[in-house]
N, CA, C and O atoms as a DFTB+ gen file, in Angstrom:
424 C
 N C O
     1  1     -62.038      67.772      59.483
     2  2     -62.807      68.992      59.661
     3  2     -63.093      69.192      61.151
     4  3     -63.423      68.250      61.871
     5  1     -62.961      70.410      61.577
     6  2     -63.175      70.755      62.981
     7  2     -64.669      70.751      63.328
     8  3     -65.496      71.248      62.564
     9  1     -64.993      70.194      64.474
    10  2     -66.370      70.230      64.966
    11  2     -66.581      71.546      65.706
    12  3     -65.785      71.920      66.568
    13  1     -67.651      72.236      65.364
    14  2     -67.999      73.494      66.021
    15  2     -69.136      73.234      66.997
    16  3     -70.020      72.421      66.724
    17  1     -69.116      73.914      68.122
    18  2     -70.191      73.839      69.103
    19  2     -71.055      75.081      68.931
    20  3     -70.538      76.186      68.762
    21  1     -72.361      74.897      68.974
    22  2     -73.281      75.992      68.713
    23  2     -74.403      75.947      69.740
    24  3     -75.048      74.913      69.911
    25  1     -74.639      77.057      70.421
    26  2     -75.718      77.143      71.394
    27  2     -76.658      78.282      71.047
    28  3     -76.227      79.330      70.566
    29  1     -77.927      78.074      71.289
    30  2     -78.903      79.136      71.056
    31  2     -80.098      78.921      71.970
    32  3     -80.297      77.833      72.511
    33  1     -80.884      79.965      72.134
    34  2     -82.079      79.826      72.959
    35  2     -83.318      80.149      72.142
    36  3     -83.273      80.884      71.155
    37  1     -84.428      79.571      72.590
    38  2     -85.733      79.768      71.967
    39  2     -86.734      79.936      73.109
    40  3     -86.361      79.849      74.279
    41  1     -87.987      80.172      72.778
    42  2     -88.999      80.413      73.816
    43  2     -90.208      79.516      73.581
    44  3     -90.815      79.534      72.510
    45  1     -90.545      78.737      74.595
    46  2     -91.715      77.867      74.574
    47  2     -92.907      78.634      75.149
    48  3     -92.759      79.382      76.115
    49  1     -94.077      78.450      74.558
    50  2     -95.270      79.058      75.135
    51  2     -95.602      78.347      76.451
    52  3     -95.397      77.138      76.565
    53  1     -96.114      79.083      77.448
    54  2     -96.479      78.471      78.734
    55  2     -97.471      77.318      78.546
    56  3     -98.402      77.401      77.745
    57  1     -97.244      76.244      79.303
    58  2     -98.157      75.113      79.295
    59  2     -97.921      74.087      78.196
    60  3     -98.699      73.143      78.062
    61  1     -96.866      74.252      77.409
    62  2     -96.630      73.342      76.290
    63  2     -95.412      72.425      76.470
    64  3     -94.939      71.822      75.507
    65  1     -94.915      72.323      77.689
    66  2     -93.747      71.475      77.937
    67  2     -93.980      70.040      77.463
    68  3     -93.171      69.499      76.709
    69  1     -95.056      69.432      77.892
    70  2     -95.304      68.020      77.562
    71  2     -95.510      67.828      76.058
    72  3     -95.021      66.854      75.484
    73  1     -96.224      68.742      75.426
    74  2     -96.449      68.636      73.983
    75  2     -95.140      68.791      73.214
    76  3     -94.882      68.057      72.260
    77  1     -94.316      69.750      73.633
    78  2     -93.012      69.954      72.992
    79  2     -92.159      68.694      73.121
    80  3     -91.557      68.236      72.151
    81  1     -92.117      68.143      74.333
    82  2     -91.340      66.926      74.574
    83  2     -91.883      65.763      73.746
    84  3     -91.107      65.014      73.152
    85  1     -93.203      65.604      73.702
    86  2     -93.827      64.522      72.939
    87  2     -93.452      64.610      71.460
    88  3     -93.085      63.608      70.845
    89  1     -93.545      65.803      70.902
    90  2     -93.221      65.976      69.483
    91  2     -91.761      65.650      69.196
    92  3     -91.446      65.082      68.150
    93  1     -90.880      65.999      70.105
    94  2     -89.467      65.679      69.896
    95  2     -89.173      64.201      70.171
    96  3     -88.275      63.626      69.555
    97  1     -89.911      63.593      71.077
    98  2     -89.761      62.147      71.298
    99  2     -90.152      61.368      70.046
   100  3     -89.669      60.260      69.817
   101  1     -91.028      61.957      69.241
   102  2     -91.516      61.319      68.015
   103  2     -90.981      62.019      66.764
   104  3     -91.633      62.014      65.720
   105  1     -89.792      62.620      66.873
   106  2     -89.226      63.386      65.752
   107  2     -89.190      62.522      64.488
   108  3     -88.905      61.326      64.545
   109  1     -89.475      63.135      63.383
   110  2     -89.555      62.416      62.112
   111  2     -88.194      61.883      61.699
   112  3     -87.218      62.633      61.703
   113  1     -88.103      60.615      61.346
   114  2     -86.819      60.018      60.947
   115  2     -86.155      60.753      59.781
   116  3     -84.929      60.861      59.740
   117  1     -86.945      61.257      58.840
   118  2     -86.348      61.963      57.704
   119  2     -85.721      63.293      58.127
   120  3     -84.778      63.757      57.487
   121  1     -86.230      63.909      59.191
   122  2     -85.625      65.126      59.712
   123  2     -84.308      64.803      60.414
   124  3     -83.313      65.505      60.232
   125  1     -84.306      63.745      61.212
   126  2     -83.069      63.307      61.868
   127  2     -82.000      62.992      60.821
   128  3     -80.840      63.372      60.981
   129  1     -82.389      62.303      59.757
   130  2     -81.432      61.947      58.710
   131  2     -80.863      63.187      58.026
   132  3     -79.665      63.239      57.744
   133  1     -81.704      64.183      57.757
   134  2     -81.231      65.433      57.161
   135  2     -80.196      66.096      58.063
   136  3     -79.136      66.509      57.591
   137  1     -80.494      66.200      59.356
   138  2     -79.561      66.822      60.292
   139  2     -78.222      66.085      60.295
   140  3     -77.161      66.707      60.234
   141  1     -78.282      64.763      60.366
   142  2     -77.044      63.976      60.360
   143  2     -76.286      64.143      59.053
   144  3     -75.062      64.268      59.054
   145  1     -77.009      64.145      57.935
   146  2     -76.367      64.329      56.630
   147  2     -75.669      65.679      56.521
   148  3     -74.678      65.814      55.804
   149  1     -76.187      66.674      57.230
   150  2     -75.608      68.020      57.209
   151  2     -74.495      68.190      58.254
   152  3     -73.948      69.282      58.406
   153  1     -74.165      67.115      58.968
   154  2     -73.077      67.171      59.939
   155  2     -73.484      67.677      61.303
   156  3     -72.637      68.099      62.090
   157  1     -74.772      67.640      61.592
   158  2     -75.271      68.115      62.882
   159  2     -75.519      66.919      63.784
   160  3     -76.221      65.982      63.403
   161  1     -74.945      66.950      64.975
   162  2     -75.111      65.852      65.911
   163  2     -74.940      66.344      67.333
   164  3     -74.776      67.537      67.588
   165  1     -74.982      65.398      68.248
   166  2     -74.873      65.709      69.678
   167  2     -75.772      66.904      70.000
   168  3     -75.338      67.883      70.608
   169  1     -77.022      66.800      69.582
   170  2     -77.998      67.884      69.640
   171  2     -78.906      67.663      70.844
   172  3     -79.582      66.639      70.942
   173  1     -78.916      68.620      71.749
   174  2     -79.752      68.557      72.945
   175  2     -80.524      69.855      73.088
   176  3     -80.050      70.917      72.684
   177  1     -81.715      69.766      73.665
   178  2     -82.507      70.950      73.997
   179  2     -82.930      70.812      75.459
   180  3     -83.448      69.774      75.872
   181  1     -82.703      71.868      76.230
   182  2     -83.040      71.897      77.647
   183  2     -84.095      72.974      77.885
   184  3     -84.124      73.983      77.180
   185  1     -84.965      72.762      78.881
   186  2     -86.006      73.723      79.220
   187  2     -85.762      74.315      80.599
   188  3     -85.548      73.589      81.570
   189  1     -85.796      75.643      80.676
   190  2     -85.830      76.352      81.957
   191  2     -87.300      76.668      82.213
   192  3     -87.846      77.598      81.619
   193  1     -87.940      75.906      83.088
   194  2     -89.381      76.043      83.312
   195  2     -89.770      77.383      83.945
   196  3     -90.905      77.833      83.791
   197  1     -88.842      78.016      84.649
   198  2     -89.131      79.318      85.246
   199  2     -89.431      80.367      84.191
   200  3     -90.334      81.187      84.357
   201  1     -88.665      80.339      83.100
   202  2     -88.794      81.365      82.068
   203  2     -89.386      80.831      80.758
   204  3     -89.631      81.599      79.828
   205  1     -89.615      79.520      80.688
   206  2     -90.042      78.859      79.447
   207  2     -89.012      79.017      78.335
   208  3     -89.346      78.927      77.154
   209  1     -87.767      79.250      78.717
   210  2     -86.693      79.357      77.737
   211  2     -86.153      77.971      77.416
   212  3     -85.954      77.138      78.300
   213  1     -85.924      77.748      76.138
   214  2     -85.295      76.518      75.661
   215  2     -83.849      76.838      75.330
   216  3     -83.573      77.825      74.648
   217  1     -82.926      76.018      75.802
   218  2     -81.520      76.157      75.457
   219  2     -81.148      74.978      74.581
   220  3     -81.307      73.826      74.985
   221  1     -80.661      75.254      73.398
   222  2     -80.276      74.197      72.463
   223  2     -78.760      74.199      72.287
   224  3     -78.119      75.249      72.239
   225  1     -78.214      72.995      72.192
   226  2     -76.783      72.809      71.965
   227  2     -76.631      71.764      70.880
   228  3     -77.279      70.718      70.914
   229  1     -75.772      72.053      69.918
   230  2     -75.488      71.069      68.880
   231  2     -74.042      71.206      68.439
   232  3     -73.423      72.262      68.565
   233  1     -73.534      70.117      67.925
   234  2     -72.199      70.125      67.342
   235  2     -72.341      69.982      65.841
   236  3     -73.177      69.225      65.349
   237  1     -71.505      70.727      65.115
   238  2     -71.590      70.771      63.665
   239  2     -70.235      70.428      63.057
   240  3     -69.229      71.074      63.348
   241  1     -70.224      69.416      62.219
   242  2     -69.003      69.126      61.466
   243  2     -69.129      69.648      60.041
   244  3     -68.155      69.656      59.288
   245  1     -70.327      70.082      59.676
   246  2     -70.551      70.680      58.363
   247  2     -70.572      72.190      58.471
   248  3     -70.120      72.761      59.464
   249  1     -71.090      72.817      57.460
   250  2     -71.127      74.281      57.420
   251  2     -72.404      74.866      58.002
   252  3     -72.466      76.067      58.265
   253  1     -73.434      74.031      58.208
   254  2     -74.750      74.542      58.589
   255  2     -75.134      74.150      60.005
   256  3     -74.757      73.090      60.503
   257  1     -75.900      75.040      60.643
   258  2     -76.579      74.671      61.882
   259  2     -77.984      74.236      61.495
   260  3     -78.385      74.393      60.342
   261  1     -78.719      73.701      62.426
   262  2     -80.092      73.292      62.138
   263  2     -80.936      74.480      61.698
   264  3     -81.892      74.312      60.942
   265  1     -80.598      75.662      62.158
   266  2     -81.370      76.849      61.823
   267  2     -81.081      77.364      60.408
   268  3     -81.774      78.256      59.920
   269  1     -80.068      76.808      59.756
   270  2     -79.725      77.205      58.390
   271  2     -80.424      76.342      57.339
   272  3     -80.214      76.543      56.144
   273  1     -81.240      75.398      57.758
   274  2     -81.831      74.431      56.825
   275  2     -83.272      74.762      56.452
   276  3     -84.009      73.888      55.995
   277  1     -83.673      75.997      56.641
   278  2     -85.050      76.409      56.407
   279  2     -85.504      76.408      54.962
   280  3     -86.680      76.649      54.690
   281  1     -84.610      76.146      54.033
   282  2     -85.011      76.072      52.627
   283  2     -85.477      74.672      52.250
   284  3     -86.029      74.477      51.167
   285  1     -85.263      73.698      53.126
   286  2     -85.679      72.329      52.823
   287  2     -87.144      72.131      53.199
   288  3     -87.623      72.705      54.177
   289  1     -87.845      71.323      52.428
   290  2     -89.271      71.106      52.666
   291  2     -89.544      70.468      54.025
   292  3     -90.500      70.844      54.702
   293  1     -88.715      69.509      54.430
   294  2     -88.951      68.820      55.700
   295  2     -88.795      69.779      56.879
   296  3     -89.550      69.694      57.848
   297  1     -87.821      70.691      56.807
   298  2     -87.643      71.663      57.896
   299  2     -88.796      72.664      57.902
   300  3     -89.293      73.021      58.970
   301  1     -89.223      73.117      56.739
   302  2     -90.381      74.017      56.682
   303  2     -91.611      73.349      57.302
   304  3     -92.370      73.979      58.040
   305  1     -91.792      72.073      56.992
   306  2     -92.931      71.319      57.531
   307  2     -92.815      71.186      59.059
   308  3     -93.804      71.342      59.774
   309  1     -91.594      70.896      59.554
   310  2     -91.377      70.779      60.999
   311  2     -91.643      72.114      61.680
   312  3     -92.322      72.157      62.706
   313  1     -91.125      73.193      61.131
   314  2     -91.339      74.507      61.735
   315  2     -92.823      74.824      61.822
   316  3     -93.284      75.338      62.842
   317  1     -93.573      74.528      60.778
   318  2     -95.022      74.771      60.795
   319  2     -95.697      73.917      61.867
   320  3     -96.598      74.386      62.563
   321  1     -95.258      72.660      62.000
   322  2     -95.778      71.722      62.997
   323  2     -95.534      72.237      64.413
   324  3     -96.359      72.021      65.300
   325  1     -94.409      72.916      64.632
   326  2     -94.039      73.383      65.966
   327  2     -94.521      74.801      66.280
   328  3     -94.425      75.239      67.427
   329  1     -95.032      75.518      65.295
   330  2     -95.345      76.947      65.456
   331  2     -96.406      77.243      66.510
   332  3     -96.452      78.359      67.028
   333  1     -97.251      76.287      66.838
   334  2     -98.299      76.558      67.825
   335  2     -97.836      76.400      69.272
   336  3     -98.605      76.679      70.192
   337  1     -96.601      75.960      69.492
   338  2     -96.131      75.742      70.863
   339  2     -94.948      76.635      71.252
   340  3     -94.498      76.602      72.397
   341  1     -94.446      77.433      70.304
   342  2     -93.272      78.246      70.613
   343  2     -93.265      79.535      69.802
   344  3     -93.977      79.659      68.805
   345  1     -92.455      80.488      70.238
   346  2     -92.338      81.751      69.513
   347  2     -91.685      81.498      68.160
   348  3     -90.659      80.824      68.065
   349  1     -92.302      82.053      67.110
   350  2     -91.780      81.860      65.760
   351  2     -91.751      83.181      64.999
   352  3     -92.409      84.155      65.366
   353  1     -90.972      83.177      63.938
   354  2     -90.907      84.282      62.988
   355  2     -92.049      84.126      61.987
   356  3     -92.723      83.096      61.988
   357  1     -92.281      85.129      61.130
   358  2     -93.354      85.029      60.142
   359  2     -93.271      83.789      59.234
   360  3     -94.300      83.324      58.741
   361  1     -92.071      83.250      59.007
   362  2     -91.926      82.048      58.161
   363  2     -92.036      80.751      58.967
   364  3     -91.724      79.676      58.456
   365  1     -92.478      80.848      60.222
   366  2     -92.625      79.719      61.163
   367  2     -91.311      79.228      61.747
   368  3     -91.323      78.326      62.585
   369  1     -90.179      79.785      61.337
   370  2     -88.912      79.384      61.958
   371  2     -88.935      79.838      63.415
   372  3     -89.508      80.879      63.736
   373  1     -88.309      79.055      64.300
   374  2     -88.285      79.474      65.701
   375  2     -87.488      80.769      65.866
   376  3     -86.468      80.974      65.208
   377  1     -87.965      81.623      66.744
   378  2     -87.173      82.793      67.105
   379  2     -85.982      82.249      67.895
   380  3     -86.158      81.652      68.957
   381  1     -84.788      82.453      67.380
   382  2     -83.592      81.950      68.049
   383  2     -82.647      83.098      68.365
   384  3     -82.541      84.068      67.614
   385  1     -81.972      82.962      69.483
   386  2     -80.966      83.925      69.888
   387  2     -79.664      83.151      70.043
   388  3     -79.538      82.340      70.961
   389  1     -78.678      83.388      69.152
   390  2     -77.392      82.706      69.290
   391  2     -76.738      83.098      70.606
   392  3     -76.841      84.242      71.046
   393  1     -76.074      82.150      71.220
   394  2     -75.391      82.395      72.489
   395  2     -73.887      82.335      72.285
   396  3     -73.378      81.489      71.550
   397  1     -73.192      83.237      72.940
   398  2     -71.740      83.285      72.857
   399  2     -71.134      82.305      73.863
   400  3     -71.498      82.306      75.039
   401  1     -70.221      81.483      73.397
   402  2     -69.511      80.587      74.311
   403  2     -68.512      81.404      75.114
   404  3     -67.686      82.118      74.546
   405  1     -68.588      81.297      76.428
   406  2     -67.648      82.029      77.276
   407  2     -66.752      81.092      78.090
   408  3     -65.843      81.548      78.783
   409  1     -67.009      79.785      78.005
   410  2     -66.174      78.800      78.680
   411  2     -66.350      77.463      78.007
   412  3     -67.454      77.104      77.598
   413  1     -65.262      76.724      77.890
   414  2     -65.307      75.361      77.359
   415  2     -64.236      74.544      78.047
   416  3     -63.071      74.942      78.075
   417  1     -64.614      73.414      78.598
   418  2     -63.659      72.505      79.210
   419  2     -63.703      71.208      78.441
   420  3     -64.766      70.603      78.302
   421  1     -62.590      70.783      77.950
   422  2     -62.496      69.549      77.179
   423  2     -62.276      68.372      78.093
   424  3     -62.171      67.239      77.626
């Protein structure tokens, strides 16, 4: 199965860099296991402190991205846990903007 690369951006509220980092440093093992089980790996999130924009990159060998797992209880719980530090939709999912790949070097 082909691995797909997926990039998207999100928005962190001002002043929450350390809290966001802390929460991800302590990410729940059951959430990590779900992502891996769904074929999601090589997952990184970067912060542009000038704009408070988060850039996320992940590779998917399955059919789903991390943003497609909102029907699972653990993801719903994580989204609720993160809702006070970043822009979210009414269901607590992060507001995400998919990014188009315009260059790739292997």
